[in-house]
N, CA, C and O of each residue as an XYZ file, in Angstrom:
612
protein
N      10.778     -0.404     -7.747
C      11.803     -1.327     -8.150
C      13.149     -0.907     -7.560
O      13.946     -1.750     -7.148
N      13.396      0.417     -7.524
C      14.639      0.923     -6.976
C      14.728      0.623     -5.492
O      15.803      0.298     -4.988
N      13.604      0.730     -4.782
C      13.586      0.446     -3.346
C      13.926     -1.022     -3.094
O      14.655     -1.333     -2.152
N      13.409     -1.924     -3.922
C      13.700     -3.345     -3.786
C      15.175     -3.610     -4.024
O      15.787     -4.410     -3.316
N      15.745     -2.950     -5.009
C      17.165     -3.090     -5.293
C      17.997     -2.612     -4.111
O      18.980     -3.257     -3.746
N      17.617     -1.489     -3.509
C      18.344     -0.963     -2.350
C      18.227     -1.909     -1.163
O      19.201     -2.121     -0.440
N      17.031     -2.486     -0.955
C      16.856     -3.430      0.145
C      17.732     -4.655     -0.047
O      18.363     -5.126      0.900
N      17.773     -5.170     -1.261
C      18.597     -6.334     -1.560
C      20.067     -6.017     -1.344
O      20.795     -6.817     -0.756
N      20.507     -4.864     -1.812
C      21.888     -4.435     -1.631
C      22.205     -4.303     -0.153
O      23.279     -4.711      0.289
N      21.291     -3.741      0.613
C      21.467     -3.565      2.042
C      21.619     -4.919      2.732
O      22.530     -5.092      3.541
N      20.738     -5.892      2.428
C      20.822     -7.224      3.024
C      22.131     -7.915      2.653
O      22.775     -8.533      3.501
N      22.521     -7.809      1.386
C      23.760     -8.440      0.947
C      24.972     -7.826      1.636
O      25.925     -8.534      1.963
N      24.944     -6.518      1.857
C      26.055     -5.854      2.524
C      26.173     -6.325      3.967
O      27.275     -6.578      4.454
N      25.041     -6.442      4.650
C      25.071     -6.916      6.035
C      25.618     -8.335      6.094
O      26.461     -8.644      6.936
N      25.141     -9.198      5.201
C      25.637    -10.581      5.166
C      27.136    -10.619      4.871
O      27.865    -11.412      5.465
N      27.592     -9.772      3.964
C      29.011     -9.717      3.619
C      29.837     -9.283      4.826
O      30.885     -9.865      5.107
N      29.366     -8.260      5.538
C      30.093     -7.765      6.701
C      30.169     -8.826      7.794
O      31.194     -8.971      8.460
N      29.093     -9.554      7.969
C      29.085    -10.610      8.983
C      30.048    -11.718      8.591
O      30.800    -12.208      9.433
N      30.035    -12.123      7.311
C      30.897    -13.215      6.848
C      32.371    -12.816      6.861
O      33.224    -13.632      7.209
N      32.679    -11.597      6.495
C      34.072    -11.162      6.388
C      34.646    -10.703      7.718
O      35.862    -10.564      7.845
N      33.792    -10.465      8.716
C      34.209     -9.988     10.031
C      35.086     -8.749      9.897
O      36.125     -8.643     10.548
N      34.664     -7.812      9.049
C      35.422     -6.585      8.848
C      35.190     -5.634      9.998
O      34.397     -5.917     10.895
N      35.865     -4.530      9.977
C      35.771     -3.520     11.006
C      34.312     -3.099     11.187
O      33.670     -2.637     10.244
N      33.807     -3.260     12.384
C      32.404     -2.988     12.674
C      32.042     -1.529     12.405
O      30.971     -1.261     11.859
N      32.892     -0.593     12.768
C      32.613      0.833     12.578
C      32.520      1.162     11.088
O      31.619      1.892     10.676
N      33.433      0.635     10.279
C      33.382      0.879      8.832
C      32.096      0.319      8.242
O      31.474      0.944      7.384
N      31.707     -0.845      8.701
C      30.467     -1.454      8.225
C      29.256     -0.614      8.583
O      28.361     -0.431      7.757
N      29.217     -0.102      9.804
C      28.106      0.752     10.211
C      28.055      2.029      9.387
O      26.972      2.504      9.046
N      29.210      2.584      9.064
C      29.242      3.802      8.244
C      28.659      3.531      6.863
O      27.907      4.354      6.340
N      28.991      2.399      6.271
C      28.463      2.053      4.949
C      26.951      1.849      5.024
O      26.213      2.306      4.152
N      26.498      1.162      6.071
C      25.063      0.937      6.241
C      24.342      2.263      6.421
O      23.271      2.465      5.848
N      24.913      3.174      7.211
C      24.308      4.486      7.416
C      24.191      5.249      6.105
O      23.176      5.903      5.861
N      25.204      5.176      5.264
C      25.166      5.842      3.956
C      24.047      5.244      3.100
O      23.329      5.979      2.421
N      23.895      3.925      3.127
C      22.834      3.280      2.352
C      21.455      3.672      2.872
O      20.545      3.918      2.080
N      21.289      3.734      4.184
C      19.998      4.108      4.750
C      19.663      5.536      4.373
O      18.528      5.823      3.994
N      20.626      6.437      4.468
C      20.388      7.833      4.115
C      20.046      7.949      2.640
O      19.224      8.785      2.264
N      20.660      7.127      1.794
C      20.377      7.203      0.360
C      18.971      6.735      0.022
O      18.448      7.072     -1.040
N      18.346      5.957      0.917
C      16.977      5.502      0.657
C      15.942      6.524      1.088
O      14.773      6.397      0.725
N      16.336      7.536      1.855
C      15.393      8.551      2.304
C      15.072      9.514      1.182
O      15.918      9.818      0.340
N      13.844      9.987      1.182
C      13.422     10.995      0.208
C      13.631     12.362      0.840
O      12.840     12.788      1.681
N      14.692     13.047      0.437
C      15.027     14.334      1.036
C      14.557     15.498      0.179
O      15.039     16.619      0.342
N      13.623     15.249     -0.729
C      13.144     16.296     -1.624
C      12.133     17.220     -0.955
O      11.688     18.199     -1.555
N      11.770     16.910      0.287
C      10.796     17.744      0.981
C       9.378     17.230      0.823
O       8.471     17.713      1.499
N       9.170     16.265     -0.050
C       7.844     15.689     -0.234
C       7.777     14.382      0.539
O       8.726     13.597      0.528
N       6.671     14.154      1.199
C       6.501     12.923      1.947
C       6.339     11.768      0.976
O       5.636     11.891     -0.027
N       6.985     10.644      1.269
C       6.820      9.471      0.420
C       5.483      8.822      0.754
O       5.027      8.899      1.895
N       4.859      8.189     -0.217
C       3.564      7.574     -0.014
C       3.738      6.191      0.585
O       4.617      5.440      0.160
N       2.914      5.842      1.566
C       2.980      4.503      2.122
C       2.380      3.497      1.146
O       1.876      3.864      0.084
N       2.443      2.229      1.522
C       1.914      1.164      0.682
C       0.427      1.370      0.410
O      -0.031      1.203     -0.720
N      -0.323      1.734      1.449
C      -1.745      2.012      1.288
C      -1.928      3.527      1.281
O      -1.534      4.203      2.231
N      -2.511      4.050      0.238
C      -2.738      5.488      0.170
C      -4.217      5.746     -0.031
O      -4.934      4.932     -0.613
N      -4.653      6.873      0.452
C      -6.054      7.251      0.278
C      -6.109      8.730     -0.070
O      -5.514      9.562      0.614
N      -6.823      9.047     -1.130
C      -7.003     10.437     -1.520
C      -8.486     10.698     -1.718
O      -9.274      9.775     -1.923
N      -8.846     11.949     -1.655
C     -10.236     12.310     -1.909
C     -10.262     13.343     -3.017
O      -9.238     13.935     -3.357
N     -11.436     13.553     -3.574
C     -11.548     14.541     -4.643
C     -11.432     15.951     -4.067
O     -11.375     16.116     -2.848
N     -11.396     16.957     -4.920
C     -11.207     18.334     -4.494
C     -12.502     18.977     -3.996
O     -12.479     20.098     -3.490
N     -13.607     18.292     -4.132
C     -14.895     18.866     -3.740
C     -15.018     18.928     -2.221
O     -15.437     19.948     -1.674
N     -14.655     17.843     -1.537
C     -14.770     17.812     -0.084
C     -13.561     17.112      0.515
O     -12.990     16.207     -0.092
N     -13.179     17.538      1.708
C     -12.093     16.903      2.441
C     -12.638     15.654      3.113
O     -13.848     15.539      3.313
N     -11.745     14.694      3.471
C     -12.230     13.442      4.061
C     -13.101     13.645      5.293
O     -14.076     12.915      5.473
N     -12.778     14.622      6.152
C     -13.570     14.806      7.362
C     -14.882     15.541      7.081
O     -15.692     15.702      7.993
N     -15.113     15.988      5.850
C     -16.352     16.660      5.487
C     -17.325     15.719      4.770
O     -18.455     16.114      4.482
N     -16.915     14.506      4.482
C     -17.792     13.552      3.823
C     -18.864     13.083      4.798
O     -18.643     13.069      6.009
N     -20.011     12.705      4.279
C     -21.096     12.222      5.141
C     -20.880     10.755      5.529
O     -21.706     10.173      6.233
N     -19.785     10.164      5.078
C     -19.453      8.788      5.425
C     -17.957      8.705      5.706
O     -17.185      9.562      5.277
N     -17.562      7.671      6.427
C     -16.147      7.448      6.740
C     -15.718      6.123      6.143
O     -16.460      5.142      6.155
N     -14.498      6.119      5.619
C     -13.962      4.900      5.008
C     -12.612      4.611      5.643
O     -11.811      5.517      5.877
N     -12.374      3.341      5.915
C     -11.101      2.935      6.488
C     -10.603      1.706      5.737
O     -11.318      0.711      5.619
N      -9.371      1.781      5.228
C      -8.703      0.648      4.596
C      -7.601      0.184      5.535
O      -6.718      0.961      5.901
N      -7.655     -1.077      5.921
C      -6.684     -1.597      6.879
C      -6.029     -2.851      6.302
O      -6.730     -3.796      5.940
N      -4.684     -2.875      6.209
C      -4.023     -4.094      5.752
C      -4.224     -5.201      6.786
O      -4.123     -4.966      7.990
N      -4.511     -6.409      6.300
C      -4.748     -7.546      7.201
C      -3.890     -8.738      6.807
O      -4.199     -9.868      7.185
N      -2.847     -8.515      6.073
C      -1.959     -9.569      5.605
C      -1.286     -9.110      4.325
O      -1.505     -7.989      3.868
N      -0.472     -9.970      3.752
C       0.257     -9.594      2.543
C      -0.662     -9.281      1.370
O      -0.390     -8.360      0.599
N      -1.740    -10.032      1.228
C      -2.655     -9.812      0.103
C      -4.087     -9.588      0.561
O      -5.021     -9.696     -0.234
N      -4.260     -9.278      1.834
C      -5.600     -9.112      2.396
C      -5.744     -7.697      2.947
O      -4.833     -7.178      3.592
N      -6.890     -7.079      2.689
C      -7.180     -5.799      3.321
C      -8.623     -5.796      3.790
O      -9.466     -6.539      3.287
N      -8.879     -4.959      4.748
C     -10.199     -4.847      5.356
C     -10.771     -3.485      4.985
O     -10.132     -2.462      5.230
N     -11.953     -3.457      4.402
C     -12.632     -2.215      4.036
C     -13.791     -2.001      5.003
O     -14.685     -2.840      5.113
N     -13.764     -0.863      5.706
C     -14.828     -0.538      6.644
C     -15.431      0.812      6.253
O     -14.706      1.779      6.017
N     -16.755      0.868      6.189
C     -17.455      2.098      5.838
C     -18.476      2.386      6.926
O     -19.269      1.520      7.297
N     -18.446      3.618      7.436
C     -19.451      4.076      8.389
C     -20.343      5.066      7.645
O     -19.905      6.158      7.283
N     -21.583      4.680      7.422
C     -22.543      5.446      6.636
C     -23.553      6.091      7.599
O     -24.680      5.616      7.738
N     -23.133      7.176      8.258
C     -23.928      7.790      9.330
C     -25.330      8.196      8.896
O     -26.280      8.068      9.668
N     -25.465      8.683      7.669
C     -26.774      9.141      7.186
C     -27.519      8.063      6.403
O     -28.589      8.320      5.852
N     -26.968      6.884      6.354
C     -27.529      5.737      5.640
C     -27.917      6.087      4.207
O     -28.993      5.731      3.727
N     -27.013      6.789      3.544
C     -27.206      7.102      2.124
C     -26.862      5.878      1.293
O     -26.234      4.938      1.781
N     -27.273      5.899      0.050
C     -26.937      4.833     -0.883
C     -25.509      5.088     -1.372
O     -25.269      6.041     -2.113
N     -24.563      4.241     -0.963
C     -23.163      4.397     -1.327
C     -22.769      3.335     -2.338
O     -23.180      2.179     -2.236
N     -21.974      3.735     -3.307
C     -21.474      2.789     -4.294
C     -20.023      2.473     -3.956
O     -19.210      3.377     -3.757
N     -19.708      1.198     -3.894
C     -18.348      0.734     -3.612
C     -17.845      0.001     -4.845
O     -18.481     -0.932     -5.336
N     -16.683      0.443     -5.339
C     -16.084     -0.204     -6.506
C     -14.619     -0.498     -6.244
O     -13.910      0.293     -5.623
N     -14.184     -1.640     -6.725
C     -12.765     -1.986     -6.737
C     -12.432     -2.275     -8.189
O     -13.022     -3.156     -8.815
N     -11.466     -1.511     -8.719
C     -11.151     -1.658    -10.141
C      -9.649     -1.710    -10.376
O      -8.850     -1.257     -9.556
N      -9.296     -2.269    -11.509
C      -7.912     -2.405    -11.972
C      -7.833     -1.706    -13.323
O      -8.751     -1.850    -14.131
N      -6.762     -0.947    -13.601
C      -6.704     -0.194    -14.860
C      -6.779     -1.070    -16.116
O      -7.306     -0.637    -17.141
N      -6.259     -2.286    -16.042
C      -6.274     -3.171    -17.211
C      -7.522     -4.048    -17.288
O      -8.003     -4.351    -18.380
N      -8.044     -4.453    -16.139
C      -9.135     -5.420    -16.112
C     -10.488     -4.790    -15.812
O     -11.504     -5.486    -15.828
N     -10.526     -3.495    -15.541
C     -11.792     -2.812    -15.289
C     -12.305     -3.033    -13.877
O     -11.539     -3.357    -12.969
N     -13.599     -2.857    -13.703
C     -14.220     -2.972    -12.385
C     -14.327     -4.443    -11.998
O     -14.917     -5.250    -12.716
N     -13.745     -4.771    -10.851
C     -13.758     -6.149    -10.355
C     -14.929     -6.362     -9.390
O     -15.547     -7.426     -9.380
N     -15.231     -5.333     -8.575
C     -16.311     -5.408     -7.599
C     -17.114     -4.123     -7.682
O     -16.548     -3.030     -7.695
N     -18.428     -4.251     -7.738
C     -19.327     -3.097     -7.795
C     -20.512     -3.412     -6.884
O     -21.341     -4.265     -7.202
N     -20.585     -2.715     -5.749
C     -21.607     -2.979     -4.742
C     -22.257     -1.681     -4.313
O     -21.600     -0.641     -4.261
N     -23.532     -1.731     -4.008
C     -24.242     -0.584     -3.451
C     -24.732     -0.953     -2.060
O     -25.309     -2.020     -1.853
N     -24.490     -0.045     -1.097
C     -24.933     -0.287      0.282
C     -25.725      0.915      0.775
O     -25.576      2.023      0.259
N     -26.562      0.689      1.771
C     -27.248      1.796      2.435
C     -27.342      1.541      3.933
O     -28.061      2.242      4.646
N     -26.613      0.538      4.405
C     -26.629      0.213      5.832
C     -25.766      1.205      6.610
O     -24.960      1.933      6.031
N     -25.944      1.221      7.910
C     -25.206      2.126      8.787
C     -23.712      1.795      8.776
O     -22.873      2.695      8.792
N     -23.389      0.508      8.749
C     -21.988      0.074      8.727
C     -21.798     -1.021      7.687
O     -22.680     -1.847      7.449
N     -20.627     -0.999      7.082
C     -20.249     -2.020      6.093
C     -18.830     -2.436      6.432
O     -17.961     -1.588      6.636
N     -18.593     -3.726      6.493
C     -17.263     -4.236      6.806
C     -17.017     -5.490      5.982
O     -17.780     -6.452      6.065
N     -15.954     -5.480      5.188
C     -15.633     -6.621      4.327
C     -14.128     -6.840      4.321
O     -13.338     -5.898      4.368
N     -13.768     -8.080      4.263
C     -12.373     -8.476      4.139
C     -12.168     -8.984      2.730
O     -12.893     -9.870      2.276
N     -11.186     -8.433      2.033
C     -10.912     -8.838      0.653
C      -9.558     -9.518      0.588
O      -8.555     -8.982      1.059
N      -9.542    -10.711     -0.003
C      -8.307    -11.459     -0.176
C      -7.923    -11.388     -1.659
O      -8.620    -11.928     -2.518
N      -6.825    -10.726     -1.937
C      -6.360    -10.559     -3.317
C      -5.236    -11.537     -3.650
O      -4.388    -11.258     -4.498
N      -5.240    -12.683     -2.976
C      -4.177    -13.675     -3.147
C      -4.044    -14.140     -4.595
O      -2.929    -14.339     -5.078
N      -5.160    -14.315     -5.288
C      -5.107    -14.804     -6.664
C      -5.300    -13.695     -7.689
O      -5.441    -13.969     -8.881
N      -5.308    -12.456     -7.239
C      -5.491    -11.323     -8.157
C      -4.182    -11.018     -8.878
O      -3.099    -11.325     -8.380
N      -4.294    -10.422    -10.031
C      -3.125    -10.033    -10.816
C      -2.388     -8.875    -10.139
O      -2.995     -8.089     -9.412
N      -1.093     -8.774    -10.378
C      -0.318     -7.648     -9.870
C      -0.820     -6.345    -10.472
O      -1.383     -6.335    -11.566
N      -0.617     -5.261     -9.763
C      -0.998     -3.945    -10.264
C      -1.633     -3.104     -9.180
O      -1.706     -3.499     -8.017
N      -2.090     -1.936     -9.590
C      -2.740     -1.011     -8.664
C      -4.245     -1.182     -8.743
O      -4.828     -1.192     -9.827
N      -4.855     -1.313     -7.599
C      -6.300     -1.450     -7.500
C      -6.857     -0.192     -6.855
O      -6.364      0.256     -5.819
N      -7.885      0.374     -7.469
C      -8.516      1.588     -6.969
C      -9.788      1.209     -6.232
O     -10.671      0.561     -6.795
N      -9.881      1.616     -4.961
C     -11.078      1.388     -4.164
C     -11.802      2.724     -4.074
O     -11.246      3.704     -3.579
N     -13.040      2.765     -4.551
C     -13.812      4.009     -4.576
C     -15.125      3.811     -3.829
O     -15.850      2.844     -4.064
N     -15.418      4.748     -2.920
C     -16.707      4.785     -2.228
C     -17.287      6.153     -2.540
O     -16.660      7.176     -2.268
N     -18.494      6.171     -3.116
C     -19.046      7.466     -3.543
C     -20.548      7.549     -3.343
O     -21.269      6.552     -3.288
N     -20.980      8.815     -3.235
C     -22.401      9.155     -3.217
C     -22.497     10.534     -3.861
O     -22.082     11.527     -3.263
N     -23.034     10.601     -5.058
C     -23.124     11.881     -5.772
C     -21.739     12.486     -5.967
O     -20.857     11.862     -6.557
N     -21.554     13.714     -5.462
C     -20.271     14.401     -5.607
C     -19.278     14.020     -4.505
O     -18.095     14.349     -4.594
N     -19.751     13.337     -3.480
C     -18.866     12.889     -2.412
C     -18.133     11.638     -2.879
O     -18.747     10.694     -3.376
N     -16.827     11.643     -2.715
C     -16.063     10.508     -3.225
C     -14.811     10.283     -2.387
O     -14.068     11.216     -2.082
N     -14.597      9.028     -2.025
C     -13.373      8.601     -1.366
C     -12.679      7.643     -2.313
O     -13.313      6.742     -2.863
N     -11.377      7.829     -2.509
C     -10.598      6.913     -3.342
C      -9.374      6.459     -2.575
O      -8.649      7.271     -2.000
N      -9.153      5.173     -2.573
C      -7.963      4.583     -1.969
C      -7.303      3.682     -2.989
O      -7.963      3.165     -3.890
N      -6.014      3.495     -2.850
C      -5.274      2.694     -3.826
C      -4.457      1.632     -3.111
O      -3.815      1.899     -2.094
N      -4.490      0.434     -3.654
C      -3.691     -0.672     -3.133
C      -2.866     -1.219     -4.284
O      -3.370     -1.402     -5.392
N      -1.608     -1.475     -4.017
C      -0.740     -2.004     -5.060
C      -0.283     -3.403     -4.680
O       0.212     -3.633     -3.577
N      -0.457     -4.328     -5.604
C       0.019     -5.698     -5.432
C       1.218     -5.913     -6.334
O       1.182     -5.574     -7.517
N       2.269     -6.471     -5.784
C       3.416     -6.819     -6.611
C       4.031     -8.104     -6.069
O       4.234     -8.254     -4.864
N       4.315     -9.004     -6.963
C       4.914    -10.271     -6.602
C       6.423    -10.127     -6.674
O       6.972     -9.691     -7.686
N       7.085    -10.499     -5.588
C       8.543    -10.429     -5.529
C       9.066    -11.852     -5.475
O       8.688    -12.638     -4.606
N       9.932    -12.166     -6.406
C      10.546    -13.482     -6.441
C      11.973    -13.367     -5.949
O      12.768    -12.612     -6.509
N      12.299    -14.102     -4.917
C      13.647    -14.059     -4.360
C      14.438    -15.267     -4.852
O      13.939    -16.392     -4.873
N      15.659    -15.011     -5.239
C      16.552    -16.104     -5.666
C      17.823    -15.996     -4.865
O      18.393    -14.914     -4.728
N      18.267    -17.114     -4.338
C      19.490    -17.153     -3.551
C      20.465    -18.141     -4.155
O      20.070    -19.187     -4.670
N      21.732    -17.804     -4.087
C      22.788    -18.709     -4.517
C      23.505    -19.188     -3.271
O      24.005    -18.382     -2.487
N      23.555    -20.498     -3.089
C      24.239    -21.071     -1.941
C      25.408    -21.892     -2.458
O      25.233    -22.812     -3.257
N      26.593    -21.551     -1.997
C      27.799    -22.283     -2.385
C      28.247    -23.087     -1.183
O      28.434    -22.553     -0.090
N      28.417    -24.390     -1.404
C      28.816    -25.277     -0.297
C      30.086    -25.976     -0.624
O      30.582    -26.763      0.182
């Protein structure tokens, strides 16, 4: 929410500077201060929109399968699984409030699906691919942003 507020403030400042035709250098200095304030300087990397974590048992490159989550639009993502050993893999997509939305088992060499979450509720969705103790978890967050503009003529 704070990032959205900063983005809105940043856009409004640029529009104000353009409309007021103020000193370009002063405007750039203010923009630079705003950009620096949005950076996470705590030494920890900020998480991107799509994140993927694995359990502590095995690292991602040690799993007998590979999983790839690729954004394909604002509410669409592509899930690709390479099941080299053709094990029985369980794929689940769940929401903390609504429970498991998708529960599928595969054993094919490759699995590729496109999921459109256009009508899904806002929130964090957990994508899990597992076989026994091997587990891949990825998280996708949906949030609806409503923009309101005031135009004075």
